C-alpha positions in Angstrom: 89.5 62.3 27.2 92.1 64.8 25.5 92.2 63.0 22.1 88.9 62.9 22.1 88.3 66.9 22.5 91.3 67.8 19.9 89.2 65.8 17.2 86.4 68.3 18.2 89.0 71.5 18.6 87.4 73.0 15.3 84.1 71.9 15.2 80.9 74.4 14.4 79.5 74.1 18.1 76.1 75.1 16.3 75.8 72.9 13.9 74.2 69.9 16.0 70.2 70.9 15.1 69.8 67.1 16.5 70.4 66.5 19.8 71.2 63.1 20.1 74.3 63.8 17.4 75.8 66.9 19.8 78.7 65.4 20.1 79.7 68.1 23.8 76.6 66.0 24.7 77.2 62.2 23.9 81.3 62.0 23.7 82.4 64.6 26.3 82.0 63.7 29.3 83.3 66.6 31.0 83.5 70.5 31.5 83.5 72.1 27.9 85.9 75.4 27.9 85.1 77.7 24.9 87.7 80.6 25.4 86.1 83.4 23.4 88.7 85.9 24.1 88.1 87.1 20.3 84.5 87.2 19.9 84.0 90.9 19.4 85.7 90.4 16.3 83.8 87.3 14.8 80.7 87.9 13.1 77.3 88.4 14.2 75.8 85.2 16.5 79.2 83.6 15.9 79.1 82.6 20.1 78.2 79.4 21.8 77.1 81.5 24.5 73.0 80.0 23.8 74.8 76.3 23.9 75.2 77.6 27.7 71.2 77.2 28.1 71.0 73.4 27.3 74.3 72.1 28.4 75.1 72.0 32.1 79.3 71.4 31.1 79.6 74.4 28.4 81.9 76.8 30.3 82.2 80.5 28.0 85.1 83.0 29.3 85.3 85.7 27.6 87.4 89.1 28.7 87.7 92.9 27.8 91.4 93.0 27.4 91.7 93.1 23.7 88.3 94.4 22.2 88.2 97.5 25.1 92.5 98.2 25.5 92.2 96.1 29.0 94.8 93.8 28.6 97.1 95.1 31.7 94.4 94.3 34.2 93.0 91.1 32.7 89.4 91.7 33.6 86.7 89.1 32.4 83.7 86.6 32.6 83.0 83.1 33.1 79.8 82.4 31.5 77.7 79.1 32.8 74.8 77.3 33.8 74.4 77.6 38.2 75.9 74.2 39.3 78.7 75.0 37.4 79.3 77.8 39.5 78.1 77.3 42.2 81.7 74.6 42.0 83.6 77.6 40.8 83.1 79.4 42.8 84.7 76.6 45.2 87.7 76.5 43.2 88.6 80.2 43.3 91.0 81.9 44.8 88.2 84.5 47.5 89.7 87.6 45.7 88.0 87.7 42.2 89.6 91.0 41.0 90.7 94.3 42.8 88.4 97.2 43.2 90.4 99.1 40.6 89.7 96.9 38.6 86.2 95.8 38.5 85.7 99.6 38.7 87.5 100.2 35.1 85.8 97.5 34.0 82.3 98.5 35.1 83.5 102.7 33.2 84.3 101.0 30.1 81.0 98.7 29.9 79.0 101.7 30.4 76.6 103.5 27.5 79.2 106.3 26.8 81.9 104.3 26.7 80.5 101.8 24.7 79.3 104.0 22.4 83.2 105.9 22.1 84.8 102.5 21.4 81.7 101.5 19.2 82.5 105.1 16.5 85.6 104.8 16.5 85.5 100.6 15.7 82.9 102.4 12.8 85.4 105.7 12.2 88.6 102.5 11.9 86.3 100.2 9.5 85.6 102.9 7.2 88.3 105.1 6.5 90.1 101.9 6.1 88.5 100.3 3.2 89.2 103.9 1.3 
């Protein structure tokens, strides 16, 4: 299984418009985990999240650690279909994250915080090109 998986590590998950040719469904019999830790630095439309709707074996992992500067508290999210949520819930530790971590993550995702981050990113991108 690991050998077959390594054949697809660099594939574009969006390049299979015909489901009969989709390697995720045909060849990978287990859970396909897509680590999107750097997705905030990728171009728009790069996320594999759209694949979750039609693929029960896709598990997308995202984090606030990198682009939001919260590496010390390690908050993240998993995007999967409901049956896989149930499996993961039954196999994880009883506590997801601490209350302070949850509070920091939620405040980081507030409208005002997101606007501040967007302004900072825009400033960094425009000031470095001059």
